TIBA-172493 format. One record per atom (N, C-alpha, C): residue number from 0; residue in three letters; atom name; x negated, y, z. Coordinates in nm, 3 decimals, padded with zeros to 5 digits. Each point is the difference from the previous one (the first is absolute). Example, Ala and Ser with C-alpha at 12.3 -4.5 7.8 and 13.67 -1.06 7.14 Angstrom:
! residues 2
(drense 0, 'ALA', 'N', (-01.319, -00.569, 00.780))
(drense 0, 'ALA', 'CA', (00.089, 00.119, 00.000))
(drense 0, 'ALA', 'C', (-00.090, 00.120, 00.000))
(drense 1, 'SER', 'N', (00.035, 00.105, -00.072))
(drense 1, 'SER', 'CA', (-00.082, 00.119, 00.006))
(drense 1, 'SER', 'C', (00.077, 00.109, 00.073))
END
This chain:
! residues 84
(drense 0, 'MET', 'N', (-00.079, -00.143, 00.020))
(drense 0, 'MET', 'CA', (00.145, 00.206, -00.021))
(drense 0, 'MET', 'C', (-00.137, 00.041, 00.008))
(drense 1, 'GLN', 'N', (-00.022, 00.158, -00.102))
(drense 1, 'GLN', 'CA', (-00.050, 00.079, 00.006))
(drense 1, 'GLN', 'C', (00.027, 00.103, 00.111))
(drense 2, 'LYS', 'N', (-00.028, 00.020, -00.016))
(drense 2, 'LYS', 'CA', (-00.001, 00.113, 00.178))
(drense 2, 'LYS', 'C', (-00.054, 00.152, -00.090))
(drense 3, 'ARG', 'N', (00.084, 00.045, 00.077))
(drense 3, 'ARG', 'CA', (00.015, 00.180, 00.005))
(drense 3, 'ARG', 'C', (00.036, 00.063, 00.090))
(drense 4, 'LEU', 'N', (-00.031, 00.100, -00.021))
(drense 4, 'LEU', 'CA', (-00.025, 00.193, 00.089))
(drense 4, 'LEU', 'C', (00.099, 00.012, 00.001))
(drense 5, 'GLY', 'N', (00.108, 00.062, 00.128))
(drense 5, 'GLY', 'CA', (00.112, 00.038, 00.028))
(drense 5, 'GLY', 'C', (00.072, 00.046, 00.088))
(drense 6, 'PHE', 'N', (00.087, 00.030, 00.018))
(drense 6, 'PHE', 'CA', (00.063, 00.075, 00.155))
(drense 6, 'PHE', 'C', (00.141, -00.053, -00.023))
(drense 7, 'ILE', 'N', (00.048, 00.027, 00.134))
(drense 7, 'ILE', 'CA', (00.142, -00.040, -00.009))
(drense 7, 'ILE', 'C', (00.053, 00.125, 00.140))
(drense 8, 'GLY', 'N', (00.048, 00.084, -00.015))
(drense 8, 'GLY', 'CA', (00.070, 00.072, 00.094))
(drense 8, 'GLY', 'C', (00.142, -00.028, 00.073))
(drense 9, 'VAL', 'N', (-00.021, 00.014, 00.073))
(drense 9, 'VAL', 'CA', (00.121, -00.037, 00.154))
(drense 9, 'VAL', 'C', (00.088, 00.097, 00.065))
(drense 10, 'ILE', 'N', (00.021, 00.048, -00.023))
(drense 10, 'ILE', 'CA', (00.176, 00.026, 00.138))
(drense 10, 'ILE', 'C', (00.023, -00.036, 00.084))
(drense 11, 'ILE', 'N', (-00.047, 00.018, 00.131))
(drense 11, 'ILE', 'CA', (00.115, -00.010, 00.081))
(drense 11, 'ILE', 'C', (00.092, 00.003, 00.123))
(drense 12, 'HIS', 'N', (00.117, -00.046, -00.036))
(drense 12, 'HIS', 'CA', (00.083, 00.062, 00.085))
(drense 12, 'HIS', 'C', (00.032, -00.018, 00.129))
(drense 13, 'ASN', 'N', (00.003, 00.069, 00.106))
(drense 13, 'ASN', 'CA', (00.060, -00.016, 00.130))
(drense 13, 'ASN', 'C', (-00.095, -00.048, 00.037))
(drense 14, 'ARG', 'N', (-00.203, 00.064, -00.013))
(drense 14, 'ARG', 'CA', (-00.137, -00.097, 00.012))
(drense 14, 'ARG', 'C', (00.002, -00.053, 00.122))
(drense 15, 'ARG', 'N', (00.062, -00.017, 00.119))
(drense 15, 'ARG', 'CA', (-00.032, 00.012, 00.137))
(drense 15, 'ARG', 'C', (00.051, -00.122, -00.036))
(drense 16, 'LYS', 'N', (00.097, -00.074, -00.019))
(drense 16, 'LYS', 'CA', (00.051, -00.123, 00.021))
(drense 16, 'LYS', 'C', (-00.063, -00.110, -00.156))
(drense 17, 'THR', 'N', (00.029, 00.055, -00.108))
(drense 17, 'THR', 'CA', (-00.074, -00.054, -00.106))
(drense 17, 'THR', 'C', (-00.193, 00.013, -00.008))
(drense 18, 'ALA', 'N', (-00.033, 00.082, 00.009))
(drense 18, 'ALA', 'CA', (-00.201, 00.003, -00.041))
(drense 18, 'ALA', 'C', (-00.090, -00.112, 00.080))
(drense 19, 'PRO', 'N', (00.023, -00.029, 00.097))
(drense 19, 'PRO', 'CA', (-00.060, -00.161, 00.045))
(drense 19, 'PRO', 'C', (00.130, -00.121, -00.142))
(drense 20, 'LEU', 'N', (00.049, 00.016, 00.036))
(drense 20, 'LEU', 'CA', (00.014, -00.171, -00.134))
(drense 20, 'LEU', 'C', (-00.069, 00.098, -00.120))
(drense 21, 'VAL', 'N', (00.054, 00.095, -00.089))
(drense 21, 'VAL', 'CA', (-00.108, 00.089, -00.119))
(drense 21, 'VAL', 'C', (-00.187, -00.091, 00.091))
(drense 22, 'ASN', 'N', (00.011, 00.048, 00.056))
(drense 22, 'ASN', 'CA', (-00.210, 00.001, 00.079))
(drense 22, 'ASN', 'C', (-00.060, -00.155, -00.018))
(drense 23, 'ASN', 'N', (00.148, -00.026, 00.047))
(drense 23, 'ASN', 'CA', (00.012, -00.207, 00.065))
(drense 23, 'ASN', 'C', (-00.094, -00.084, -00.224))
(drense 24, 'ILE', 'N', (00.126, 00.020, -00.046))
(drense 24, 'ILE', 'CA', (00.005, 00.035, -00.162))
(drense 24, 'ILE', 'C', (-00.155, -00.001, -00.056))
(drense 25, 'LEU', 'N', (-00.029, 00.113, -00.022))
(drense 25, 'LEU', 'CA', (-00.148, 00.069, -00.015))
(drense 25, 'LEU', 'C', (-00.069, -00.074, 00.041))
(drense 26, 'THR', 'N', (-00.018, -00.036, 00.146))
(drense 26, 'THR', 'CA', (-00.111, -00.053, 00.051))
(drense 26, 'THR', 'C', (-00.034, -00.102, -00.106))
(drense 27, 'GLU', 'N', (00.141, -00.165, -00.008))
(drense 27, 'GLU', 'CA', (00.052, -00.099, -00.057))
(drense 27, 'GLU', 'C', (-00.145, 00.014, -00.108))
(drense 28, 'PHE', 'N', (00.037, 00.103, -00.044))
(drense 28, 'PHE', 'CA', (-00.059, 00.038, -00.173))
(drense 28, 'PHE', 'C', (-00.139, 00.026, -00.043))
(drense 29, 'GLY', 'N', (-00.033, 00.050, 00.153))
(drense 29, 'GLY', 'CA', (-00.137, 00.034, -00.003))
(drense 29, 'GLY', 'C', (-00.078, -00.006, -00.089))
(drense 30, 'ASP', 'N', (-00.060, -00.059, -00.104))
(drense 30, 'ASP', 'CA', (-00.121, -00.013, 00.011))
(drense 30, 'ASP', 'C', (00.058, 00.011, -00.176))
(drense 31, 'LEU', 'N', (00.146, 00.070, 00.015))
(drense 31, 'LEU', 'CA', (-00.040, 00.019, -00.209))
(drense 31, 'LEU', 'C', (-00.026, 00.262, 00.009))
(drense 32, 'ILE', 'N', (00.005, -00.049, 00.156))
(drense 32, 'ILE', 'CA', (-00.065, 00.175, 00.053))
(drense 32, 'ILE', 'C', (-00.027, 00.028, -00.020))
(drense 33, 'ILE', 'N', (-00.066, 00.149, -00.108))
(drense 33, 'ILE', 'CA', (-00.139, 00.129, 00.077))
(drense 33, 'ILE', 'C', (00.030, 00.056, 00.057))
(drense 34, 'GLY', 'N', (00.123, 00.047, 00.006))
(drense 34, 'GLY', 'CA', (00.057, 00.083, 00.129))
(drense 34, 'GLY', 'C', (00.067, 00.102, -00.012))
(drense 35, 'ARG', 'N', (00.057, 00.063, 00.105))
(drense 35, 'ARG', 'CA', (00.182, 00.046, -00.006))
(drense 35, 'ARG', 'C', (-00.043, 00.065, 00.032))
(drense 36, 'MET', 'N', (00.141, 00.132, -00.012))
(drense 36, 'MET', 'CA', (00.009, 00.156, 00.125))
(drense 36, 'MET', 'C', (00.110, -00.019, 00.054))
(drense 37, 'GLY', 'N', (00.040, 00.083, 00.150))
(drense 37, 'GLY', 'CA', (00.224, -00.023, 00.011))
(drense 37, 'GLY', 'C', (-00.028, 00.139, 00.018))
(drense 38, 'ILE', 'N', (00.133, 00.053, 00.033))
(drense 38, 'ILE', 'CA', (00.000, 00.134, -00.007))
(drense 38, 'ILE', 'C', (00.120, -00.006, 00.123))
(drense 39, 'PRO', 'N', (00.031, 00.037, 00.105))
(drense 39, 'PRO', 'CA', (00.107, 00.003, 00.076))
(drense 39, 'PRO', 'C', (00.075, 00.111, -00.007))
(drense 40, 'HIS', 'N', (00.114, -00.027, -00.111))
(drense 40, 'HIS', 'CA', (00.117, 00.135, 00.117))
(drense 40, 'HIS', 'C', (00.050, 00.015, 00.078))
(drense 41, 'VAL', 'N', (-00.069, -00.004, 00.093))
(drense 41, 'VAL', 'CA', (00.108, -00.015, 00.117))
(drense 41, 'VAL', 'C', (00.127, 00.090, 00.054))
(drense 42, 'LYS', 'N', (00.007, 00.102, 00.003))
(drense 42, 'LYS', 'CA', (00.133, 00.100, -00.024))
(drense 42, 'LYS', 'C', (00.114, -00.136, -00.029))
(drense 43, 'LYS', 'N', (-00.072, -00.072, -00.149))
(drense 43, 'LYS', 'CA', (00.122, -00.039, -00.050))
(drense 43, 'LYS', 'C', (-00.028, -00.134, 00.001))
(drense 44, 'GLU', 'N', (-00.054, -00.095, 00.078))
(drense 44, 'GLU', 'CA', (-00.028, -00.151, -00.005))
(drense 44, 'GLU', 'C', (-00.039, -00.059, -00.111))
(drense 45, 'TYR', 'N', (-00.075, 00.073, -00.077))
(drense 45, 'TYR', 'CA', (-00.055, -00.054, -00.174))
(drense 45, 'TYR', 'C', (-00.144, -00.012, 00.052))
(drense 46, 'SER', 'N', (-00.014, -00.126, -00.073))
(drense 46, 'SER', 'CA', (-00.152, 00.009, -00.061))
(drense 46, 'SER', 'C', (-00.047, -00.042, -00.074))
(drense 47, 'VAL', 'N', (-00.099, 00.050, -00.078))
(drense 47, 'VAL', 'CA', (-00.036, 00.030, -00.157))
(drense 47, 'VAL', 'C', (-00.148, -00.192, -00.031))
(drense 48, 'ILE', 'N', (00.016, -00.001, -00.076))
(drense 48, 'ILE', 'CA', (-00.109, -00.082, 00.035))
(drense 48, 'ILE', 'C', (-00.079, -00.037, -00.105))
(drense 49, 'VAL', 'N', (-00.095, 00.006, -00.035))
(drense 49, 'VAL', 'CA', (-00.099, -00.005, -00.116))
(drense 49, 'VAL', 'C', (-00.034, -00.153, 00.036))
(drense 50, 'VAL', 'N', (-00.089, -00.100, -00.180))
(drense 50, 'VAL', 'CA', (-00.024, -00.093, 00.119))
(drense 50, 'VAL', 'C', (-00.078, -00.037, -00.134))
(drense 51, 'ILE', 'N', (-00.154, -00.030, -00.023))
(drense 51, 'ILE', 'CA', (-00.104, 00.019, -00.135))
(drense 51, 'ILE', 'C', (-00.021, -00.121, -00.019))
(drense 52, 'VAL', 'N', (00.062, -00.121, -00.110))
(drense 52, 'VAL', 'CA', (-00.033, -00.143, -00.028))
(drense 52, 'VAL', 'C', (-00.085, -00.077, -00.082))
(drense 53, 'ASP', 'N', (-00.011, -00.061, 00.006))
(drense 53, 'ASP', 'CA', (-00.124, -00.042, -00.131))
(drense 53, 'ASP', 'C', (00.019, -00.156, 00.007))
(drense 54, 'ALA', 'N', (00.124, -00.018, -00.086))
(drense 54, 'ALA', 'CA', (00.081, -00.135, -00.031))
(drense 54, 'ALA', 'C', (00.079, 00.029, -00.102))
(drense 55, 'SER', 'N', (00.083, -00.155, -00.041))
(drense 55, 'SER', 'CA', (00.040, -00.015, -00.079))
(drense 55, 'SER', 'C', (00.126, -00.013, -00.042))
(drense 56, 'THR', 'N', (00.126, -00.029, -00.058))
(drense 56, 'THR', 'CA', (00.056, 00.029, 00.008))
(drense 56, 'THR', 'C', (00.130, -00.083, 00.061))
(drense 57, 'ASP', 'N', (-00.081, -00.122, -00.004))
(drense 57, 'ASP', 'CA', (00.070, -00.095, 00.120))
(drense 57, 'ASP', 'C', (-00.032, 00.054, 00.141))
(drense 58, 'GLU', 'N', (-00.069, 00.021, -00.020))
(drense 58, 'GLU', 'CA', (-00.032, 00.045, 00.190))
(drense 58, 'GLU', 'C', (00.082, 00.181, 00.016))
(drense 59, 'LEU', 'N', (-00.015, 00.027, -00.026))
(drense 59, 'LEU', 'CA', (00.073, 00.239, 00.008))
(drense 59, 'LEU', 'C', (00.116, -00.086, -00.083))
(drense 60, 'GLY', 'N', (00.124, -00.134, -00.065))
(drense 60, 'GLY', 'CA', (00.098, -00.032, 00.036))
(drense 60, 'GLY', 'C', (-00.009, -00.063, 00.150))
(drense 61, 'ALA', 'N', (-00.017, -00.084, 00.052))
(drense 61, 'ALA', 'CA', (00.026, -00.066, 00.103))
(drense 61, 'ALA', 'C', (-00.012, 00.037, 00.093))
(drense 62, 'LEU', 'N', (-00.117, 00.164, -00.036))
(drense 62, 'LEU', 'CA', (00.020, 00.119, 00.186))
(drense 62, 'LEU', 'C', (00.110, 00.075, -00.032))
(drense 63, 'THR', 'N', (00.041, 00.078, -00.101))
(drense 63, 'THR', 'CA', (00.032, 00.077, -00.060))
(drense 63, 'THR', 'C', (00.219, -00.050, 00.087))
(drense 64, 'GLY', 'N', (-00.035, -00.120, -00.076))
(drense 64, 'GLY', 'CA', (00.167, -00.042, 00.055))
(drense 64, 'GLY', 'C', (-00.028, -00.065, 00.134))
(drense 65, 'LYS', 'N', (-00.087, -00.024, 00.109))
(drense 65, 'LYS', 'CA', (00.004, -00.024, 00.137))
(drense 65, 'LYS', 'C', (00.043, 00.150, -00.033))
(drense 66, 'LEU', 'N', (-00.031, 00.075, 00.033))
(drense 66, 'LEU', 'CA', (-00.009, 00.191, 00.004))
(drense 66, 'LEU', 'C', (00.116, 00.035, -00.001))
(drense 67, 'GLY', 'N', (00.055, -00.021, -00.118))
(drense 67, 'GLY', 'CA', (00.144, 00.043, 00.010))
(drense 67, 'GLY', 'C', (00.102, -00.083, 00.042))
(drense 68, 'LYS', 'N', (00.015, -00.086, 00.034))
(drense 68, 'LYS', 'CA', (00.104, -00.103, 00.044))
(drense 68, 'LYS', 'C', (00.032, -00.013, 00.199))
(drense 69, 'LEU', 'N', (-00.063, 00.140, 00.011))
(drense 69, 'LEU', 'CA', (00.010, 00.082, 00.092))
(drense 69, 'LEU', 'C', (00.080, 00.120, 00.007))
(drense 70, 'GLU', 'N', (00.070, -00.040, 00.112))
(drense 70, 'GLU', 'CA', (00.152, 00.099, -00.016))
(drense 70, 'GLU', 'C', (-00.092, 00.101, 00.088))
(drense 71, 'GLY', 'N', (00.062, 00.175, -00.100))
(drense 71, 'GLY', 'CA', (-00.049, 00.100, 00.016))
(drense 71, 'GLY', 'C', (-00.118, 00.068, -00.067))
(drense 72, 'VAL', 'N', (-00.058, -00.050, -00.094))
(drense 72, 'VAL', 'CA', (-00.183, -00.025, -00.120))
(drense 72, 'VAL', 'C', (-00.016, -00.022, -00.071))
(drense 73, 'SER', 'N', (-00.011, 00.108, -00.068))
(drense 73, 'SER', 'CA', (00.015, 00.012, -00.165))
(drense 73, 'SER', 'C', (-00.175, -00.018, -00.045))
(drense 74, 'VAL', 'N', (-00.002, -00.005, -00.116))
(drense 74, 'VAL', 'CA', (-00.118, -00.079, -00.044))
(drense 74, 'VAL', 'C', (-00.027, 00.031, -00.116))
(drense 75, 'LYS', 'N', (-00.069, 00.088, -00.130))
(drense 75, 'LYS', 'CA', (-00.090, -00.012, -00.105))
(drense 75, 'LYS', 'C', (-00.087, -00.112, 00.042))
(drense 76, 'SER', 'N', (-00.070, 00.014, -00.128))
(drense 76, 'SER', 'CA', (-00.164, -00.086, -00.082))
(drense 76, 'SER', 'C', (-00.010, 00.053, -00.106))
(drense 77, 'ALA', 'N', (-00.139, 00.007, -00.037))
(drense 77, 'ALA', 'CA', (-00.069, -00.015, -00.159))
(drense 77, 'ALA', 'C', (-00.123, -00.038, 00.048))
(drense 78, 'LEU', 'N', (-00.068, -00.050, -00.131))
(drense 78, 'LEU', 'CA', (-00.089, -00.033, -00.035))
(drense 78, 'LEU', 'C', (-00.076, 00.013, -00.124))
(drense 79, 'SER', 'N', (-00.133, -00.027, 00.006))
(drense 79, 'SER', 'CA', (-00.045, 00.028, -00.130))
(drense 79, 'SER', 'C', (00.049, -00.061, -00.095))
(drense 80, 'LYS', 'N', (-00.049, 00.159, -00.131))
(drense 80, 'LYS', 'CA', (-00.021, -00.117, -00.072))
(drense 80, 'LYS', 'C', (-00.025, -00.154, -00.064))
(drense 81, 'GLU', 'N', (-00.141, 00.047, 00.062))
(drense 81, 'GLU', 'CA', (-00.200, -00.084, -00.072))
(drense 81, 'GLU', 'C', (00.009, -00.041, 00.192))
(drense 82, 'GLU', 'N', (-00.089, -00.178, -00.064))
(drense 82, 'GLU', 'CA', (-00.065, -00.001, 00.123))
(drense 82, 'GLU', 'C', (-00.138, 00.070, 00.042))
(drense 83, 'ILE', 'N', (00.023, -00.011, 00.111))
(drense 83, 'ILE', 'CA', (-00.186, 00.016, 00.043))
(drense 83, 'ILE', 'C', (-00.001, -00.051, 00.051))
END
């Protein structure tokens, strides 16, 4: 499987309840993650996380699929066109 550079954007609604579940999934897929940045919006109980990955389409799909199944989580992702 070809691995490509990509990113995942995650918006977490009700961060106190859902953020620990998101972190557990990210830890499970930690071998794909190059880096991540999280920004909390404290007043509105939202968080935004951007995750940089080195993954195949199947691996990215598995990760984003698990995240997307969580209640209150929105996920978008993209991979580079060329293998790295």
